[in-house]
C-alpha positions in Angstrom: 64.8 -38.3 37.5 61.7 -36.2 37.2 63.5 -33.0 38.2 65.8 -33.6 35.1 62.8 -33.6 32.5 61.4 -30.5 34.4 63.6 -27.9 33.1 63.1 -28.7 29.4 59.4 -27.5 29.2 60.2 -24.4 31.3 63.0 -23.6 29.0 60.6 -24.4 25.9 58.1 -22.2 27.1 60.6 -19.6 27.8 62.0 -19.6 24.3 58.5 -19.7 22.8 57.5 -16.5 24.7 60.8 -15.0 23.5 59.9 -15.8 20.0 56.5 -14.4 20.2 57.9 -11.2 21.8 60.0 -10.9 18.6 57.4 -11.9 16.3 54.9 -9.2 17.7 57.5 -6.6 17.2 58.2 -7.7 13.6 54.4 -7.8 12.8 53.9 -4.5 14.1 56.8 -3.0 12.0 55.9 -4.7 8.7 52.2 -3.5 9.1 53.4 -0.1 9.4 55.7 -0.6 6.5 52.9 -1.9 4.3 50.8 1.0 5.1 53.6 3.5 4.0 54.7 1.7 1.0 55.1 4.0 -2.0 54.1 1.6 -4.8 52.2 -1.5 -5.5 55.0 -3.9 -6.0 56.9 -2.7 -2.9 53.6 -3.2 -1.1 53.2 -6.8 -2.3 56.4 -7.8 -1.3 56.2 -6.4 2.3 52.7 -7.8 2.7 54.3 -11.3 1.8 56.6 -10.8 4.5 54.1 -9.5 6.7 51.7 -12.6 6.2 54.7 -14.8 6.8 55.4 -13.1 10.1 51.7 -13.8 11.0 51.9 -17.7 10.1 55.0 -18.0 12.4 53.0 -16.1 15.2 50.1 -18.3 14.8 52.3 -21.4 15.0 54.1 -20.2 18.1 50.7 -19.5 19.7 49.8 -23.0 18.8 53.1 -24.3 20.4 52.5 -22.3 23.6 48.9 -23.5 24.0 50.0 -27.0 23.4 52.6 -26.9 26.3 50.1 -25.0 28.5 47.5 -28.0 27.9 50.0 -30.5 28.4 51.2 -28.7 31.9 47.5 -28.8 33.1 46.9 -31.5 35.6 44.4 -34.4 34.3 41.4 -34.4 36.6 
């Protein structure tokens, strides 16, 4: 029975790491686009999206940390 619940955390960990890879790439691209924006309105729009990606990335880091802490053996 325990073996049936083991794949779930492993799959979740894999999904979180994949999401973090995608968010990292998006963050890097949006940071570049914000720097290259030609006018303030466009810069503000891109910065809003960039900030949203940062928030999502922070949430996924929090989830990753929670899973890793849960997986640590209790002493």
